[in-house]
MOPAC internal coordinates of N, CA, C and O (Angstrom, degrees):
PM7 1SCF
backbone

  N    0.0000 0     0.00 0     0.00 0    0    0    0
  C    1.4439 1     0.00 0     0.00 0    1    0    0
  C    1.5254 1   107.32 1     0.00 0    2    1    0
  O    1.2310 1   121.00 1   -48.78 1    3    2    1
  N    1.3081 1   115.69 1   131.22 1    3    2    1
  C    1.4615 1   119.87 1   179.95 1    5    3    2
  C    1.5315 1   110.27 1   -75.11 1    6    5    3
  O    1.2310 1   121.10 1   -16.97 1    7    6    5
  N    1.3241 1   115.50 1   163.03 1    7    6    5
  C    1.4666 1   120.90 1   178.22 1    9    7    6
  C    1.5309 1   110.12 1   -60.18 1   10    9    7
  O    1.2310 1   120.75 1   139.97 1   11   10    9
  N    1.3289 1   116.17 1   -40.03 1   11   10    9
  C    1.4613 1   120.79 1   179.70 1   13   11   10
  C    1.5311 1   110.92 1   -65.12 1   14   13   11
  O    1.2310 1   120.22 1   135.58 1   15   14   13
  N    1.3376 1   117.18 1   -44.42 1   15   14   13
  C    1.4662 1   120.79 1   178.80 1   17   15   14
  C    1.5237 1   111.09 1   -63.14 1   18   17   15
  O    1.2310 1   120.59 1   139.92 1   19   18   17
  N    1.3267 1   116.47 1   -40.08 1   19   18   17
  C    1.4664 1   120.33 1   178.23 1   21   19   18
  C    1.5205 1   110.23 1   -62.36 1   22   21   19
  O    1.2310 1   120.46 1   139.10 1   23   22   21
  N    1.3281 1   116.72 1   -40.90 1   23   22   21
  C    1.4593 1   120.50 1   178.73 1   25   23   22
  C    1.5158 1   112.09 1   -62.30 1   26   25   23
  O    1.2310 1   120.66 1   138.16 1   27   26   25
  N    1.3357 1   116.35 1   -41.84 1   27   26   25
  C    1.4680 1   121.01 1   178.45 1   29   27   26
  C    1.5296 1   109.90 1   -63.90 1   30   29   27
  O    1.2310 1   120.60 1   137.13 1   31   30   29
  N    1.3265 1   116.46 1   -42.87 1   31   30   29
  C    1.4600 1   120.60 1   179.20 1   33   31   30
  C    1.5297 1   111.20 1   -62.58 1   34   33   31
  O    1.2310 1   120.14 1   135.26 1   35   34   33
  N    1.3215 1   117.33 1   -44.74 1   35   34   33
  C    1.4696 1   120.87 1   178.68 1   37   35   34
  C    1.5268 1   110.08 1   -63.60 1   38   37   35
  O    1.2310 1   120.06 1   140.28 1   39   38   37
  N    1.3324 1   117.48 1   -39.72 1   39   38   37
  C    1.4702 1   120.46 1   176.23 1   41   39   38
  C    1.5240 1   110.61 1   -56.10 1   42   41   39
  O    1.2310 1   120.59 1   133.36 1   43   42   41
  N    1.3322 1   116.47 1   -46.64 1   43   42   41
  C    1.4664 1   121.09 1  -178.96 1   45   43   42
  C    1.5264 1   111.14 1   -64.94 1   46   45   43
  O    1.2310 1   120.62 1   134.99 1   47   46   45
  N    1.3359 1   116.41 1   -45.01 1   47   46   45
  C    1.4651 1   119.95 1   179.73 1   49   47   46
  C    1.5253 1   111.48 1   -63.99 1   50   49   47
  O    1.2310 1   120.71 1   144.21 1   51   50   49
  N    1.3220 1   116.25 1   -35.79 1   51   50   49
  C    1.4636 1   120.17 1   178.39 1   53   51   50
  C    1.5326 1   110.46 1   -68.54 1   54   53   51
  O    1.2310 1   120.69 1   136.72 1   55   54   53
  N    1.3136 1   116.29 1   -43.28 1   55   54   53
  C    1.4647 1   120.65 1   178.89 1   57   55   54
  C    1.5302 1   111.21 1   -60.19 1   58   57   55
  O    1.2310 1   120.48 1   145.73 1   59   58   57
  N    1.3345 1   116.69 1   -34.27 1   59   58   57
  C    1.4633 1   121.47 1  -178.91 1   61   59   58
  C    1.5305 1   113.41 1   -86.57 1   62   61   59
  O    1.2310 1   120.15 1   176.62 1   63   62   61
  N    1.3330 1   117.32 1    -3.38 1   63   62   61
  C    1.4565 1   120.98 1   175.85 1   65   63   62
  C    1.5221 1   115.53 1    86.07 1   66   65   63
  O    1.2310 1   120.07 1  -163.48 1   67   66   65
  N    1.3337 1   117.48 1    16.52 1   67   66   65
  C    1.4647 1   120.39 1   179.23 1   69   67   66
  C    1.5246 1   112.31 1   -86.35 1   70   69   67
  O    1.2310 1   120.24 1   150.18 1   71   70   69
  N    1.3219 1   117.15 1   -29.82 1   71   70   69
  C    1.4653 1   122.13 1  -179.61 1   73   71   70
  C    1.5221 1   109.03 1  -140.62 1   74   73   71
  O    1.2310 1   121.26 1   -12.10 1   75   74   73
  N    1.3266 1   115.20 1   167.90 1   75   74   73
  C    1.4666 1   120.12 1   171.04 1   77   75   74
  C    1.5200 1   108.40 1  -143.70 1   78   77   75
  O    1.2310 1   121.21 1   -27.59 1   79   78   77
  N    1.3055 1   115.29 1   152.41 1   79   78   77
  C    1.4637 1   121.35 1   177.33 1   81   79   78
  C    1.5249 1   108.45 1   -95.26 1   82   81   79
  O    1.2310 1   121.23 1   -41.72 1   83   82   81
  N    1.3306 1   115.25 1   138.28 1   83   82   81
  C    1.4620 1   120.87 1   176.40 1   85   83   82
  C    1.5239 1   107.92 1  -132.40 1   86   85   83
  O    1.2310 1   120.03 1   -27.34 1   87   86   85
  N    1.3312 1   117.54 1   152.66 1   87   86   85
  C    1.4676 1   119.41 1   177.91 1   89   87   86
  C    1.5297 1   111.02 1   -63.42 1   90   89   87
  O    1.2310 1   120.78 1   -38.60 1   91   90   89
  N    1.3174 1   116.11 1   141.40 1   91   90   89
  C    1.4671 1   121.65 1   175.20 1   93   91   90
  C    1.5240 1   107.54 1   -75.79 1   94   93   91
  O    1.2310 1   119.41 1   -58.10 1   95   94   93
  N    1.3416 1   118.73 1   121.90 1   95   94   93
  C    1.4658 1   120.40 1  -177.91 1   97   95   94
  C    1.5328 1   113.37 1   -66.87 1   98   97   95
  O    1.2310 1   120.23 1   161.21 1   99   98   97
  N    1.3299 1   117.17 1   -18.79 1   99   98   97
  C    1.4611 1   121.39 1  -178.46 1  101   99   98
  C    1.5238 1   111.79 1   -94.02 1  102  101   99
  O    1.2310 1   120.46 1   139.15 1  103  102  101
  N    1.3236 1   116.72 1   -40.85 1  103  102  101
  C    1.4624 1   122.43 1  -176.92 1  105  103  102
  C    1.5248 1   108.44 1  -120.19 1  106  105  103
  O    1.2310 1   120.33 1   -76.02 1  107  106  105
  N    1.3003 1   116.97 1   103.98 1  107  106  105
  C    1.4591 1   122.19 1  -176.66 1  109  107  106
  C    1.5167 1   114.44 1   -60.17 1  110  109  107
  O    1.2310 1   119.94 1   159.55 1  111  110  109
  N    1.3241 1   117.72 1   -20.45 1  111  110  109
  C    1.4695 1   120.86 1   179.12 1  113  111  110
  C    1.5178 1   111.92 1   -81.91 1  114  113  111
  O    1.2310 1   120.23 1   159.74 1  115  114  113
  N    1.3210 1   117.17 1   -20.26 1  115  114  113
  C    1.4651 1   121.63 1  -172.99 1  117  115  114
  C    1.5256 1   111.60 1   -96.22 1  118  117  115
  O    1.2310 1   121.70 1   -19.66 1  119  118  117
  N    1.3188 1   114.35 1   160.34 1  119  118  117
  C    1.4615 1   121.92 1   174.38 1  121  119  118
  C    1.5199 1   107.77 1  -126.47 1  122  121  119
  O    1.2310 1   120.65 1   -37.10 1  123  122  121
  N    1.3149 1   116.36 1   142.90 1  123  122  121
  C    1.4591 1   122.22 1   176.95 1  125  123  122
  C    1.5221 1   109.13 1  -101.83 1  126  125  123
  O    1.2310 1   120.65 1   -29.18 1  127  126  125
  N    1.3171 1   116.36 1   150.82 1  127  126  125
  C    1.4591 1   121.69 1   177.74 1  129  127  126
  C    1.5278 1   107.44 1  -103.59 1  130  129  127
  O    1.2310 1   120.58 1   -56.28 1  131  130  129
  N    1.3216 1   116.50 1   123.72 1  131  130  129
  C    1.4621 1   122.70 1  -179.54 1  133  131  130
  C    1.5228 1   108.15 1  -112.55 1  134  133  131
  O    1.2310 1   120.70 1   -48.13 1  135  134  133
  N    1.3254 1   116.27 1   131.87 1  135  134  133
  C    1.4655 1   119.96 1   178.41 1  137  135  134
  C    1.5253 1   108.54 1   -79.89 1  138  137  135
  O    1.2310 1   120.88 1   -54.20 1  139  138  137
  N    1.3248 1   115.92 1   125.80 1  139  138  137
  C    1.4622 1   121.89 1   178.80 1  141  139  138
  C    1.5322 1   109.95 1   -80.96 1  142  141  139
  O    1.2310 1   120.37 1    -8.76 1  143  142  141
  N    1.3238 1   116.90 1   171.24 1  143  142  141
  C    1.4641 1   122.21 1   178.87 1  145  143  142
  C    1.5257 1   110.71 1   -55.73 1  146  145  143
  O    1.2310 1   120.19 1   137.76 1  147  146  145
  N    1.3209 1   117.24 1   -42.24 1  147  146  145
  C    1.4682 1   120.74 1   179.20 1  149  147  146
  C    1.5291 1   110.37 1   -60.79 1  150  149  147
  O    1.2310 1   120.17 1   140.49 1  151  150  149
  N    1.3152 1   117.27 1   -39.51 1  151  150  149
  C    1.4555 1   121.66 1   178.01 1  153  151  150
  C    1.5187 1   111.77 1   -67.08 1  154  153  151
  O    1.2310 1   120.47 1   139.67 1  155  154  153
  N    1.3258 1   116.71 1   -40.33 1  155  154  153
  C    1.4712 1   120.20 1   178.62 1  157  155  154
  C    1.5269 1   110.88 1   -64.19 1  158  157  155
  O    1.2310 1   120.84 1   139.67 1  159  158  157
  N    1.3254 1   115.99 1   -40.33 1  159  158  157
  C    1.4749 1   119.25 1   177.72 1  161  159  158
  C    1.5275 1   110.38 1   -63.86 1  162  161  159
  O    1.2310 1   120.31 1   139.27 1  163  162  161
  N    1.3282 1   117.01 1   -40.73 1  163  162  161
  C    1.4662 1   120.53 1   179.05 1  165  163  162
  C    1.5272 1   110.79 1   -62.76 1  166  165  163
  O    1.2310 1   120.38 1   138.69 1  167  166  165
  N    1.3283 1   116.87 1   -41.31 1  167  166  165
  C    1.4702 1   120.78 1   178.28 1  169  167  166
  C    1.5289 1   109.74 1   -61.91 1  170  169  167
  O    1.2310 1   120.09 1   138.19 1  171  170  169
  N    1.3248 1   117.43 1   -41.81 1  171  170  169
  C    1.4669 1   121.07 1   179.05 1  173  171  170
  C    1.5280 1   111.28 1   -62.23 1  174  173  171
  O    1.2310 1   120.46 1   136.16 1  175  174  173
  N    1.3312 1   116.72 1   -43.84 1  175  174  173
  C    1.4666 1   120.99 1   179.81 1  177  175  174
  C    1.5257 1   110.43 1   -63.99 1  178  177  175
  O    1.2310 1   120.53 1   134.93 1  179  178  177
  N    1.3248 1   116.60 1   -45.07 1  179  178  177
  C    1.4672 1   120.57 1   179.88 1  181  179  178
  C    1.5265 1   110.42 1   -62.50 1  182  181  179
  O    1.2310 1   120.24 1   135.12 1  183  182  181
  N    1.3224 1   117.15 1   -44.88 1  183  182  181
  C    1.4689 1   120.55 1  -179.20 1  185  183  182
  C    1.5300 1   110.94 1   -62.35 1  186  185  183
  O    1.2310 1   120.38 1   136.41 1  187  186  185
  N    1.3255 1   116.88 1   -43.59 1  187  186  185
  C    1.4645 1   120.57 1   179.66 1  189  187  186
  C    1.5253 1   110.84 1   -65.17 1  190  189  187
  O    1.2310 1   120.47 1   136.30 1  191  190  189
  N    1.3210 1   116.71 1   -43.70 1  191  190  189
  C    1.4636 1   121.15 1   180.00 1  193  191  190
  C    1.5195 1   110.92 1   -64.26 1  194  193  191
  O    1.2310 1   120.39 1   135.78 1  195  194  193
  N    1.3232 1   116.85 1   -44.22 1  195  194  193
  C    1.4624 1   120.63 1   178.06 1  197  195  194
  C    1.5244 1   110.55 1   -60.99 1  198  197  195
  O    1.2310 1   120.56 1   137.69 1  199  198  197
  N    1.3214 1   116.53 1   -42.31 1  199  198  197
  C    1.4624 1   120.35 1   177.73 1  201  199  198
  C    1.5223 1   112.08 1   -59.52 1  202  201  199
  O    1.2310 1   120.59 1   137.92 1  203  202  201
  N    1.3304 1   116.47 1   -42.08 1  203  202  201
  C    1.4676 1   120.89 1   178.64 1  205  203  202
  C    1.5260 1   111.01 1   -64.38 1  206  205  203
  O    1.2310 1   120.60 1   135.98 1  207  206  205
  N    1.3242 1   116.45 1   -44.02 1  207  206  205
  C    1.4686 1   120.78 1  -179.48 1  209  207  206
  C    1.5241 1   110.50 1   -63.22 1  210  209  207
  O    1.2310 1   120.42 1   132.97 1  211  210  209
  N    1.3276 1   116.80 1   -47.03 1  211  210  209
  C    1.4629 1   120.06 1  -178.95 1  213  211  210
  C    1.5253 1   111.49 1   -64.29 1  214  213  211
  O    1.2310 1   120.11 1   142.62 1  215  214  213
  N    1.3244 1   117.39 1   -37.38 1  215  214  213
  C    1.4697 1   120.71 1   176.77 1  217  215  214
  C    1.5236 1   110.90 1   -63.94 1  218  217  215
  O    1.2310 1   120.83 1   139.11 1  219  218  217
  N    1.3201 1   116.01 1   -40.89 1  219  218  217
  C    1.4623 1   121.25 1   178.72 1  221  219  218
  C    1.5336 1   110.66 1   -63.80 1  222  221  219
  O    1.2310 1   120.61 1   135.17 1  223  222  221
  N    1.3278 1   116.45 1   -44.83 1  223  222  221
  C    1.4692 1   120.74 1   179.04 1  225  223  222
  C    1.5224 1   110.66 1   -62.66 1  226  225  223
  O    1.2310 1   120.79 1   136.80 1  227  226  225
  N    1.3374 1   116.10 1   -43.20 1  227  226  225
  C    1.4678 1   120.41 1  -178.83 1  229  227  226
  C    1.5259 1   110.48 1   -64.39 1  230  229  227
  O    1.2310 1   120.25 1   139.32 1  231  230  229
  N    1.3266 1   117.12 1   -40.68 1  231  230  229
  C    1.4631 1   121.02 1   178.47 1  233  231  230
  C    1.5274 1   110.33 1   -63.89 1  234  233  231
  O    1.2310 1   120.26 1   141.60 1  235  234  233
  N    1.3114 1   117.11 1   -38.40 1  235  234  233
  C    1.4647 1   121.24 1  -179.11 1  237  235  234
  C    1.5238 1   111.54 1   -73.89 1  238  237  235
  O    1.2310 1   120.11 1   134.27 1  239  238  237
  N    1.3315 1   117.40 1   -45.73 1  239  238  237
  C    1.4656 1   121.91 1  -175.14 1  241  239  238
  C    1.5259 1   113.72 1   -83.18 1  242  241  239
  O    1.2310 1   120.42 1   153.48 1  243  242  241
  N    1.3247 1   116.81 1   -26.52 1  243  242  241
  C    1.4600 1   120.88 1  -171.77 1  245  243  242
  C    1.5230 1   108.84 1    89.40 1  246  245  243
  O    1.2310 1   121.23 1   -22.27 1  247  246  245
  N    1.3201 1   115.26 1   157.73 1  247  246  245
  C    1.4663 1   120.89 1  -174.78 1  249  247  246
  C    1.5245 1   112.26 1   -59.00 1  250  249  247
  O    1.2310 1   120.45 1   134.83 1  251  250  249
  N    1.3257 1   116.74 1   -45.17 1  251  250  249
  C    1.4741 1   120.51 1  -176.56 1  253  251  250
  C    1.5334 1   111.86 1   -65.01 1  254  253  251
  O    1.2310 1   120.10 1   130.76 1  255  254  253
  N    1.3222 1   117.42 1   -49.24 1  255  254  253
  C    1.4676 1   120.30 1  -179.43 1  257  255  254
  C    1.5231 1   111.91 1   -67.59 1  258  257  255
  O    1.2310 1   120.75 1   146.25 1  259  258  257
  N    1.3291 1   116.17 1   -33.75 1  259  258  257
  C    1.4640 1   119.12 1   177.65 1  261  259  258
  C    1.5235 1   110.19 1   -65.01 1  262  261  259
  O    1.2310 1   120.22 1   137.67 1  263  262  261
  N    1.3285 1   117.18 1   -42.33 1  263  262  261
  C    1.4695 1   121.01 1   177.20 1  265  263  262
  C    1.5234 1   110.28 1   -62.72 1  266  265  263
  O    1.2310 1   120.42 1   140.79 1  267  266  265
  N    1.3232 1   116.81 1   -39.21 1  267  266  265
  C    1.4636 1   121.21 1   177.63 1  269  267  266
  C    1.5290 1   110.51 1   -63.88 1  270  269  267
  O    1.2310 1   120.57 1   137.34 1  271  270  269
  N    1.3230 1   116.52 1   -42.66 1  271  270  269
  C    1.4635 1   120.80 1   177.06 1  273  271  270
  C    1.5232 1   110.79 1   -58.45 1  274  273  271
  O    1.2310 1   120.25 1   134.90 1  275  274  273
  N    1.3205 1   117.12 1   -45.10 1  275  274  273
  C    1.4632 1   120.66 1   179.10 1  277  275  274
  C    1.5248 1   111.15 1   -61.20 1  278  277  275
  O    1.2310 1   120.19 1   138.09 1  279  278  277
  N    1.3238 1   117.23 1   -41.91 1  279  278  277
  C    1.4653 1   120.82 1   178.98 1  281  279  278
  C    1.5216 1   111.28 1   -63.30 1  282  281  279
  O    1.2310 1   120.55 1   136.49 1  283  282  281
  N    1.3158 1   116.56 1   -43.51 1  283  282  281
  C    1.4653 1   120.92 1  -179.35 1  285  283  282
  C    1.5249 1   110.48 1   -65.49 1  286  285  283
  O    1.2310 1   120.22 1   137.61 1  287  286  285
  N    1.3154 1   117.18 1   -42.39 1  287  286  285
  C    1.4671 1   120.10 1   178.87 1  289  287  286
  C    1.5240 1   111.22 1   -63.52 1  290  289  287
  O    1.2310 1   120.02 1   142.31 1  291  290  289
  N    1.3269 1   117.58 1   -37.69 1  291  290  289
  C    1.4705 1   120.87 1   176.20 1  293  291  290
  C    1.5234 1   110.55 1   -63.41 1  294  293  291
  O    1.2310 1   120.29 1   139.48 1  295  294  293
  N    1.3303 1   117.04 1   -40.52 1  295  294  293
  C    1.4638 1   120.46 1   177.92 1  297  295  294
  C    1.5213 1   110.62 1   -63.97 1  298  297  295
  O    1.2310 1   120.17 1   136.38 1  299  298  297
  N    1.3184 1   117.28 1   -43.62 1  299  298  297
  C    1.4636 1   120.93 1   179.89 1  301  299  298
  C    1.5211 1   111.58 1   -64.64 1  302  301  299
  O    1.2310 1   120.82 1   150.30 1  303  302  301
  N    1.3050 1   116.03 1   -29.70 1  303  302  301
  C    1.4685 1   120.13 1   178.77 1  305  303  302
  C    1.5228 1   110.95 1   -59.72 1  306  305  303
  O    1.2310 1   120.42 1   147.22 1  307  306  305
  N    1.3231 1   116.80 1   -32.78 1  307  306  305
  C    1.4653 1   121.15 1  -179.88 1  309  307  306
  C    1.5249 1   112.28 1   -59.78 1  310  309  307
  O    1.2310 1   120.11 1   149.97 1  311  310  309
  N    1.3376 1   117.39 1   -30.03 1  311  310  309
  C    1.4679 1   119.43 1  -178.84 1  313  311  310
  C    1.5277 1   113.09 1  -103.29 1  314  313  311
  O    1.2310 1   120.18 1   172.88 1  315  314  313
  N    1.3269 1   117.26 1    -7.12 1  315  314  313
  C    1.4622 1   119.49 1  -178.38 1  317  315  314
  C    1.5192 1   113.97 1  -111.79 1  318  317  315
  O    1.2310 1   120.09 1   162.82 1  319  318  317
  N    1.3298 1   117.43 1   -17.18 1  319  318  317
  C    1.4632 1   121.51 1  -177.79 1  321  319  318
  C    1.5230 1   109.18 1  -116.48 1  322  321  319
  O    1.2310 1   120.24 1   -72.97 1  323  322  321
  N    1.3331 1   117.14 1   107.03 1  323  322  321
  C    1.4654 1   119.18 1  -176.81 1  325  323  322
  C    1.5283 1   113.71 1   -64.10 1  326  325  323
  O    1.2310 1   119.72 1   161.95 1  327  326  325
  N    1.3298 1   118.14 1   -18.05 1  327  326  325
  C    1.4616 1   121.40 1  -178.68 1  329  327  326
  C    1.5249 1   112.20 1   -94.27 1  330  329  327
  O    1.2310 1   119.99 1   177.90 1  331  330  329
  N    1.3412 1   117.62 1    -2.10 1  331  330  329
  C    1.4623 1   121.24 1  -178.95 1  333  331  330
  C    1.5224 1   111.71 1   -80.80 1  334  333  331
  O    1.2310 1   120.03 1   164.44 1  335  334  333
  N    1.3088 1   117.55 1   -15.56 1  335  334  333
  C    1.4662 1   121.28 1  -175.17 1  337  335  334
  C    1.4891 1   112.01 1   -78.77 1  338  337  335
  O    1.2310 1   120.10 1   180.00 1  339  338  337

């Protein structure tokens, strides 16, 4: 993700009340991103939902095939995520 794209994303999250920018106490030119209560709740919901989905997949595929799926997805990440290298 480029610096510009990250800035746009933070702008959107701030507008929606998930985060806020605060001055950096060490570097007056910088701003820190703080996760608001709404953002923390969203992270909790996402984590719980992801856990449920992964448990469902593991139950369906079995432990061995699920581990294989994870390995394959990690390999594919190398060619699909420019920041994974």
